[in-house]
C-alpha positions in Angstrom: 23.1 -2.6 -14.5 23.5 0.4 -16.8 21.9 3.2 -18.6 20.9 3.2 -22.3 19.9 5.6 -25.1 18.3 4.8 -28.4 17.1 7.2 -31.0 15.8 7.0 -34.6 15.8 10.4 -36.4 17.0 13.0 -33.8 20.5 14.4 -34.2 22.9 12.1 -32.4 24.6 13.6 -29.3 26.5 12.4 -26.3 24.5 14.7 -24.0 21.8 12.0 -23.7 24.3 9.7 -22.1 26.2 12.3 -20.1 23.1 13.1 -18.1 23.0 9.6 -16.7 26.7 9.1 -15.9 25.6 7.9 -12.4 24.1 4.8 -14.0 27.3 3.7 -15.6 30.6 5.1 -14.1 32.7 2.1 -15.5 32.5 3.0 -19.2 30.5 4.4 -22.0 30.0 3.8 -25.7 28.2 5.2 -28.7 27.5 4.0 -32.2 25.6 5.7 -35.0 24.1 3.9 -38.0 22.3 5.1 -41.2 18.7 3.9 -41.8 15.8 4.9 -44.1 14.2 6.5 -41.0 17.2 8.7 -40.2 20.3 8.2 -38.0 20.1 5.4 -35.5 22.0 6.1 -32.3 22.8 3.5 -29.7 24.4 4.7 -26.4 25.4 2.9 -23.3 26.7 3.8 -19.8 28.2 0.8 -18.1 28.2 -0.4 -14.4 30.4 -3.5 -14.6 28.9 -6.4 -12.7 29.6 -9.6 -14.7 32.8 -9.8 -16.8 34.1 -6.5 -15.7 36.8 -6.4 -18.4 36.6 -4.2 -21.4 35.3 -7.1 -23.4 31.9 -6.4 -21.9 31.6 -2.8 -23.2 28.6 -1.8 -25.2 27.2 -1.2 -27.8 28.1 -4.8 -28.4 28.1 -6.5 -31.8 27.4 -10.1 -32.7 27.1 -12.3 -35.8 29.6 -10.4 -38.0 28.3 -7.1 -36.6 24.8 -7.8 -37.9 23.2 -7.3 -34.4 24.0 -4.4 -32.1 22.9 -4.4 -28.5 22.5 -1.9 -25.6 21.3 -3.6 -22.5 20.5 -2.5 -18.9 20.1 -5.4 -16.4 21.2 -8.9 -15.7 20.4 -12.3 -17.2 20.9 -14.5 -14.1 20.7 -17.8 -16.0 23.3 -16.7 -18.6 25.7 -19.6 -17.7 23.1 -22.2 -18.5 22.0 -20.4 -21.6 25.6 -20.0 -22.7 26.1 -23.8 -22.5 23.0 -24.5 -24.4 23.9 -22.0 -27.1 27.5 -23.2 -27.3 26.1 -26.7 -28.0 24.3 -25.2 -31.0 27.5 -23.9 -32.4 27.6 -20.3 -31.1 31.1 -19.1 -30.2 31.6 -16.6 -27.4 34.5 -14.1 -26.9 33.4 -12.7 -23.5 32.1 -14.1 -20.2 29.3 -11.5 -20.1 25.5 -12.1 -20.0 25.2 -9.4 -22.7 26.8 -11.6 -25.3 24.6 -14.5 -24.3 21.5 -12.2 -24.8 22.7 -11.4 -28.3 23.3 -15.1 -29.1 19.9 -16.0 -27.7 18.2 -13.4 -30.0 20.1 -14.6 -33.0 19.1 -18.2 -32.3 15.5 -17.8 -31.1 14.4 -14.3 -32.2 11.9 -12.6 -30.0 11.1 -16.0 -28.3 14.4 -15.6 -26.4 12.5 -13.5 -23.9 10.7 -16.5 -22.5 14.0 -18.1 -21.7 15.5 -15.3 -19.7 15.6 -15.3 -15.9 16.4 -11.8 -15.0 15.7 -8.1 -15.2 16.3 -6.2 -18.4 15.5 -3.3 -20.7 17.4 -3.6 -24.0 17.4 -2.7 -27.7 18.8 -4.7 -30.6 19.4 -3.2 -34.0 19.5 -5.6 -36.8 21.5 -4.0 -39.6 20.5 -6.6 -42.2 16.7 -6.3 -41.8 16.8 -2.6 -40.6 14.6 -3.5 -37.6 14.9 -2.2 -34.0 13.7 -4.6 -31.3 13.2 -3.4 -27.7 11.9 -5.2 -24.6 11.4 -4.8 -20.9 11.5 -7.6 -18.3 8.3 -9.3 -17.1 7.6 -7.0 -14.1 9.4 -3.8 -15.1 12.4 -4.0 -12.8 14.4 -2.1 -15.3 13.0 1.1 -16.9 12.5 2.0 -20.6 10.8 5.3 -21.5 10.1 6.8 -24.9 9.1 10.0 -26.6 8.1 11.0 -30.1 8.9 14.3 -31.6 8.8 15.8 -35.1 12.3 14.4 -35.7 11.5 10.8 -34.7 11.5 8.6 -31.6 13.9 8.1 -28.7 14.1 5.5 -25.9 15.9 6.0 -22.6 16.6 4.6 -19.1 15.5 7.9 -17.4 12.9 10.5 -18.3 15.4 13.4 -17.9 17.3 12.1 -21.0 14.2 12.5 -23.2 13.5 16.0 -21.8 16.7 17.1 -23.6 15.1 16.4 -27.0 14.5 19.5 -29.2 10.8 20.4 -29.2 9.7 18.2 -26.3 7.6 20.3 -23.9 7.9 19.9 -20.2 4.1 19.8 -19.6 2.6 18.0 -16.7 0.1 15.2 -17.3 -3.0 16.4 -15.4 -4.7 13.1 -15.2 -1.7 11.3 -13.8 -0.9 14.2 -11.5 -4.4 13.8 -10.1 -3.8 10.1 -9.5 -0.5 10.8 -7.7 -1.7 13.7 -5.6 -4.9 12.1 -4.6 -3.8 8.5 -4.0 0.0 8.4 -4.4 -0.1 6.2 -7.5 2.3 6.4 -10.4 3.4 4.0 -13.1 0.0 2.3 -13.3 -0.3 3.1 -17.0 2.0 3.7 -19.9 1.9 7.4 -19.2 4.2 9.4 -16.9 3.7 12.6 -15.1 5.1 14.4 -18.2 2.5 14.7 -20.8 4.7 13.7 -23.8 6.8 10.9 -22.2 5.6 7.3 -22.1 7.0 4.0 -21.0 7.1 0.4 -22.2 5.5 -1.3 -19.2 6.8 -4.5 -17.6 6.3 -7.5 -19.9 6.1 -5.4 -23.1 8.1 -5.4 -26.3 8.3 -3.3 -29.5 9.5 -3.8 -33.0 10.2 -0.9 -35.3 10.8 -1.5 -39.0 13.0 1.4 -40.0 12.4 0.7 -43.7 8.8 2.0 -43.2 8.8 4.0 -39.9 8.6 7.8 -40.2 8.3 10.5 -37.6 4.8 11.0 -36.4 3.7 7.4 -36.8 2.2 5.8 -33.6 4.4 3.6 -31.4 2.5 0.4 -30.4 4.2 -1.8 -27.8 2.9 -5.4 -27.4 2.6 -7.5 -24.3 4.8 -10.5 -24.3 4.1 -11.6 -20.6 1.2 -11.3 -18.3 0.9 -12.5 -14.7 -1.1 -15.7 -14.4 -4.7 -16.1 -13.2 -4.5 -16.4 -9.4 -5.6 -19.3 -7.3 -4.8 -22.2 -9.6 -2.4 -24.2 -7.4 -3.8 -26.4 -4.7 -1.3 -27.7 -2.1 -1.3 -28.4 1.6 0.3 -25.9 3.9 3.4 -28.0 4.4 3.9 -28.7 0.7 3.3 -25.1 -0.2 5.9 -23.9 2.3 8.5 -26.4 1.1 8.0 -25.4 -2.5 8.2 -21.7 -1.7 11.4 -22.2 0.2 13.0 -24.1 -2.7 12.0 -21.5 -5.3 13.2 -18.6 -3.2 16.5 -20.3 -2.3 17.1 -21.1 -6.0 16.3 -17.5 -6.9 18.7 -16.1 -4.3 21.4 -18.5 -5.6 21.1 -16.9 -9.1 20.9 -13.4 -7.7 24.2 -13.9 -5.9 26.1 -14.3 -9.2 28.4 -11.4 -9.5 32.0 -10.4 -10.1 31.7 -7.5 -7.6 30.8 -7.3 -3.9 27.1 -8.2 -3.0 25.2 -7.0 0.1 21.6 -6.8 1.2 19.1 -4.3 2.5 17.8 -5.4 5.9 14.7 -3.7 7.4 14.0 -6.3 10.0 10.7 -7.3 8.2 9.8 -10.7 6.9 11.0 -10.2 3.3 14.5 -8.8 3.7 15.1 -11.1 6.7 14.2 -14.1 4.5 16.6 -13.0 1.8 19.5 -12.3 4.2 19.0 -15.6 6.0 19.0 -17.7 2.8 21.8 -15.7 1.3 23.9 -16.1 4.4 23.3 -19.8 4.6 24.5 -20.2 1.0 27.6 -18.0 1.6 28.4 -19.8 4.8 28.6 -23.1 2.9 31.2 -21.7 0.4 34.8 -22.5 0.7 35.9 -19.0 1.9 32.9 -18.7 4.3 31.8 -15.2 3.3 29.6 -13.1 5.5 26.6 -11.1 4.3 26.9 -7.3 4.5 23.6 -5.8 5.6 22.6 -2.1 5.4 19.8 -0.9 7.6 18.0 2.3 8.4 17.3 3.0 12.1 15.6 5.7 14.1 15.6 7.0 17.7 11.8 7.0 17.6 10.9 3.6 19.0 7.6 3.5 17.1 9.4 3.0 13.8 12.7 1.6 14.9 13.3 -2.0 13.9 16.9 -2.5 15.1 16.0 -5.4 17.5 14.6 -7.4 14.6 17.6 -6.5 12.4 20.0 -7.6 15.1 18.3 -10.9 15.6 19.0 -11.8 11.9 22.6 -10.4 12.1 23.3 -12.4 15.2 21.7 -15.6 13.8 23.9 -15.5 10.7 27.0 -13.6 11.8 26.4 -10.9 9.2 28.5 -7.8 8.9 25.9 -5.0 9.7 26.0 -1.4 8.8 23.4 1.0 10.4 22.4 4.4 9.1 20.3 6.9 11.0 18.5 9.2 8.4 18.2 12.7 9.8 15.0 14.7 9.6 16.7 17.7 8.2 18.1 15.7 5.3 14.5 14.8 4.2 14.4 18.3 2.9 18.1 19.0 2.3 18.2 16.1 -0.1 14.7 16.4 -1.6 15.8 18.3 -4.7 18.6 15.9 -5.4 16.4 12.8 -4.9 13.6 14.3 -7.0 16.1 15.0 -9.9 17.1 11.3 -9.8 13.6 10.1 -9.5 12.4 12.1 -12.5 8.9 12.4 -11.0 7.5 13.3 -7.6 7.9 10.6 -5.0 5.2 9.6 -2.5 6.7 9.9 1.0 9.9 10.3 3.0 10.3 6.5 3.0 12.0 7.0 -0.4 14.5 9.3 1.4 15.1 6.4 3.9 15.8 4.0 1.1 18.1 6.6 -0.5 20.0 6.7 2.8 20.5 2.9 2.7 21.9 2.9 -0.8 24.1 5.9 0.0 25.6 3.9 3.0 26.1 0.8 0.7 28.0 2.9 -1.8 30.2 4.4 0.8 31.2 0.9 1.9 32.1 -0.2 -1.6 29.1 -2.5 -2.1 28.0 -2.6 -5.8 25.2 -5.1 -5.8 22.3 -5.0 -3.2 19.6 -7.6 -2.7 16.2 -6.3 -1.7 12.8 -7.7 -0.8 10.6 -5.8 -3.2 7.6 -7.8 -4.6 6.8 -10.2 -1.7 4.0 -8.0 -0.3 2.3 -7.7 -3.6 2.4 -11.5 -4.3 1.4 -12.6 -0.8 -1.1 -9.9 0.3 1.4 -8.5 2.8 -0.3 -5.2 3.1 -2.9 -4.7 5.9 -5.3 -3.4 3.3 -5.9 -7.0 2.3 -7.9 -7.6 5.4 -10.8 -5.9 3.8 -11.0 -8.8 1.2 -10.2 -11.5 3.7 -12.8 -10.5 6.3 -15.5 -10.0 3.6 -14.7 -13.5 2.4 -15.1 -14.9 5.9 -18.4 -13.1 6.4 -19.7 -14.3 3.0 -18.7 -17.9 3.9 -20.2 -17.6 7.4 -16.9 -18.5 9.0 -17.8 -16.5 12.0 -15.3 -18.1 14.5 -12.4 -17.3 12.2 -13.8 -13.8 11.6 -14.0 -13.1 15.3 -10.4 -14.5 15.8 -9.2 -12.1 13.1 -10.9 -9.1 14.7 -9.4 -9.9 18.1 -5.9 -10.6 16.7 -5.9 -7.4 14.7 -6.9 -5.5 17.9 -4.1 -7.1 19.8 -1.3 -7.1 17.3 -2.1 -4.1 15.1 -3.6 -1.8 17.6 -6.8 -1.4 15.5 -9.8 -0.7 17.6 -12.6 -3.2 17.3 -15.2 -0.5 16.5 -13.1 0.6 13.5 -12.9 -2.9 12.2 -16.7 -3.4 12.7 -17.4 -0.2 10.9 -15.3 -1.3 7.9 -16.9 -4.7 7.9 -20.5 -3.9 8.5 -20.7 -0.3 7.5 -21.7 -0.8 3.9 -24.6 -3.0 5.0 -26.0 -0.4 7.4 -28.5 2.4 6.7 -26.9 5.6 5.6 -27.9 7.5 8.7 -26.4 4.8 10.9 -23.2 4.8 8.9 -22.8 8.5 9.2 -23.3 8.4 13.0 -20.8 5.6 13.4 -18.3 7.5 11.2 -18.6 10.6 13.3 -18.2 8.5 16.5 -15.0 6.9 15.2 -13.3 9.7 13.3 -14.8 12.9 14.7 -16.5 15.7 12.8 -14.3 16.9 9.9 -13.6 20.5 9.6 -15.7 22.4 7.0 -14.2 23.9 3.9 -13.6 23.3 0.2 -12.2 20.0 -1.0 -8.5 20.6 -1.6 -8.7 18.7 -4.9 -11.6 20.9 -6.3 -9.4 22.9 -8.6 -9.4 24.5 -12.0 -6.9 22.1 -13.4 -8.6 18.9 -12.2 -12.1 20.2 -13.2 -11.0 19.5 -16.8 -10.9 15.8 -16.1 -13.6 13.3 -16.7 -15.3 12.0 -13.5 -12.6 10.3 -11.5 -12.8 6.5 -11.5 -9.7 6.0 -9.3 -6.1 5.1 -10.1 -6.8 1.4 -9.4 -9.6 1.2 -12.0 -7.6 3.1 -14.5 -4.8 0.5 -14.1 -7.2 -2.4 -14.4 -8.8 -1.0 -17.5 -5.4 -0.3 -19.1 -4.2 -3.9 -18.6 -7.5 -5.7 -19.1 -7.4 -7.1 -15.6 -10.5 -8.4 -13.8 -12.2 -6.4 -11.0 -10.5 -6.7 -7.6 -12.8 -8.8 -5.5 -10.6 -11.0 -3.3 -7.0 -11.5 -2.2 -6.0 -13.3 -5.4 -7.2 -10.6 -7.8 -5.8 -7.9 -5.5 -2.4 -9.5 -5.6 -2.6 -9.9 -9.4 -3.4 -6.2 -9.8 -0.7 -5.0 -7.4 2.0 -7.1 -9.2 1.2 -6.2 -12.8 -0.5 -2.8 -12.6 -0.3 -0.8 -9.4 2.0 -1.0 -6.4 4.9 -3.0 -7.8 5.7 -1.0 -10.9 5.9 2.2 -8.8 8.1 0.7 -6.1 10.5 -0.7 -8.6 10.8 2.7 -10.2 11.7 4.2 -6.8 14.3 1.4 -6.2 15.9 1.7 -9.6 16.4 5.5 -9.3 17.6 5.4 -5.7 20.1 2.6 -6.3 21.4 3.9 -9.6 21.9 7.3 -8.2 24.6 5.7 -6.1 25.9 3.4 -9.0 24.5 0.4 -7.3 22.7 -2.5 -8.9 19.6 -3.5 -6.9 18.4 -7.1 -7.3 15.0 -8.4 -6.2 15.0 -12.2 -5.7 11.3 -12.3 -5.0 10.7 -11.4 -8.7 12.0 -14.6 -10.2 8.9 -15.2 -12.4 8.7 -18.9 -11.3 8.3 -17.8 -7.7 5.8 -15.0 -8.6 3.7 -17.4 -10.6 3.7 -20.0 -7.8 2.8 -17.4 -5.1 0.0 -15.9 -7.2 -1.3 -19.4 -8.0 -1.6 -20.2 -4.3 -5.1 -19.9 -2.7 -6.0 -17.2 -0.2 -5.5 -19.6 2.7 -1.7 -19.5 2.1 -1.7 -15.7 2.2 -3.8 -14.7 5.2 -5.1 -16.5 8.3 -6.7 -14.6 11.2 -4.3 -11.7 12.1 -1.4 -13.2 10.1 -0.2 -12.1 6.7 2.1 -14.0 4.3 1.4 -17.3 6.0 3.4 -19.4 3.5 6.5 -17.3 3.9 6.4 -17.6 7.7 6.0 -21.4 7.5 8.7 -21.7 4.9 11.3 -19.7 6.8 10.6 -21.2 10.3 13.9 -22.5 11.6 15.9 -20.5 9.0 15.3 -17.0 10.2 14.7 -16.1 13.9 11.3 -16.9 15.4 10.8 -13.3 16.5 10.8 -12.4 12.8 8.5 -15.2 11.8 6.1 -14.3 14.6 6.0 -10.5 14.2 2.7 -9.1 13.0 3.4 -5.4 12.6 4.7 -3.9 9.2 7.0 -1.0 8.7 9.5 -1.4 5.9 11.3 1.8 5.0 9.0 3.8 7.3 10.2 7.1 8.7 8.8 8.9 11.7 6.9 11.4 9.5 4.3 12.4 12.1 6.9 13.4 14.7 9.0 15.1 12.0 6.2 17.0 10.3 4.5 18.2 13.5 7.9 19.0 15.0 11.1 20.2 13.4 9.8 20.1 9.8 6.6 21.9 10.4 7.7 25.2 8.9 9.3 23.4 6.0 6.1 21.6 5.2 4.1 24.8 5.3 6.7 26.6 3.1 6.7 23.7 0.7 3.0 23.8 0.4 3.0 27.5 -0.3 5.7 27.0 -3.0 3.5 24.4 -4.7 0.5 26.7 -4.6 2.6 29.5 -6.1 4.2 27.4 -8.8 1.0 25.7 -9.9 -1.8 28.1 -8.9 -4.6 26.2 -10.7 -3.5 22.7 -9.7 -5.0 22.6 -6.2 -7.7 24.4 -4.3 -5.6 26.8 -2.2 -8.0 27.3 0.7 -8.8 23.6 1.0 -5.1 22.6 0.7 -4.1 25.0 3.5 -6.8 23.6 5.7 -5.9 20.0 4.9 -2.3 20.6 5.8 -2.9 22.7 8.9 -5.4 20.3 10.2 -2.9 17.5 10.0 -0.1 19.5 11.6 -2.3 20.8 14.4 -3.6 17.3 15.3 -7.2 17.8 13.9 -6.4 15.4 11.0 -4.1 12.6 10.2 -0.4 13.0 9.1 -0.2 10.8 6.1 1.7 10.7 2.8 -0.6 13.4 1.4 1.5 16.2 3.0 4.7 15.1 1.4 3.0 14.7 -2.0 1.7 18.2 -1.9 5.2 19.5 -1.1 7.1 17.3 -3.5 5.0 18.2 -6.5 6.3 21.8 -6.1 9.9 20.6 -5.8 9.5 18.5 -9.0 8.0 21.5 -10.9 11.0 23.6 -9.8 13.7 21.1 -10.7 12.3 20.3 -14.2 10.6 23.6 -15.1 7.3 21.9 -15.5 4.2 23.7 -16.8 0.6 22.7 -16.7 
């Protein structure tokens, strides 16, 4: 896990690497080459994970210094690939996965991407052909941004590196700001919240021929991987659970490969508990009988505290637990620092909770952390999936199962039956009845202007929603059921955004975060499973629960609520952080006077704080946009 910098044309400088020293405290390197397109600069900051000797330093050369590599990530199957390549005559001087990547490219060219199991963003400069090849892993676990200026083009691990380029304006991207502020969505297109900064998305690659490339020419990435069509695998519940467990266990075995200490996030939910359980079982079978180090965020507020679930896993596998209690005052005290590391506004204080977990891991000397990102997107783990599930039951006239679902959601999720029935039957009722039912359930909303009716957003075309924007960008089908919903979340919406948050929070503490659920073989299996393996009645992620029965505690397998890195935002915002929220809102309105409707925004925030409306992630987004503008000097 590292940080990289690549430029073609701009004047070389170490400042582009110095700004991301947190990503690579174990070494740095810089090489500059001549090309017809101008100077080619390859820079690298190293976090040593595999082959921690100086032999693994980058930029790394191969094949008589024809190929030069800068690489951020891990190739987990590097040992197997190394053996295969050695049999073909390749000679290795290191034990690193970086050298294996170079040998694979020299042997198979761009087709090497299909052979990699791992997370990566890398660039290879071929001095002989004067070509620059860049690629990002299948799901975008590791970042790769780019910007074009009058001098040329540059690529980087973090946006803040590109902001240092001469002539690059720090303008906000109004369309993407609308998506973020209105729905919390980022990273669902190749655009960022900076108007002139873009990204290669997960599963994309790019080849630049420097013999012909000149500044100002368009950059056109190509997709090398797409998630498969959902619902193509047909198995019994038992066979699906067995195969799921095999794939996840294999993935965890690969993700435990490291020459430095490995730990795991543990929230007490299904996903992290499954990882900790399988990792602990593997470690317990090793000769030295290692124990898993777990890091968990806990709260005094019982509504969001998951410590009993965490302790059940810790006790079952004799883990070495570490508990951190994020403080409400630090949600604001650290907001500027977290925003600087994130590069863009972040959606809620749950990102602060995740930050606290990685901070605790760093203080305990843990360099690699396993985490459960990706399972919810593959297996319809979010409760929003019930909309598609119950619609399916209704369309198929499976009334008994539908009734069972409604009753279980009322019992397990605390969702009133009238709310569920309104969602299920509301679109089929006459408008006057829908309006009356809505008032009965939600109350009469306060009058006033829409807080998003603003001068800046008025310049946009009629909004189609962030989800549709993402589907159009990636050519994905409409979301009509659980399968297409999962496909969209994995490739285009939720997952890319969550991976960005995880990368920045972990790397801010010089920690490599690994996500075993994103072994592409497991992802393709999970997406291929039919809806019946994802939801049944009030139960989500059914195949995972069956697969892990007997491996992780029953109280985890049987739990129906979902929290994750949740913080007690309602208690904090209506209590000790109330004035900070109001001050933050006013700072955003002052900094960006045309971005939001001031009267409507004040009403929206005050209604939530006074109990007339819901405290949701909107409040933090309003505040954090202003913090982002201040930190990076953004204009709109």
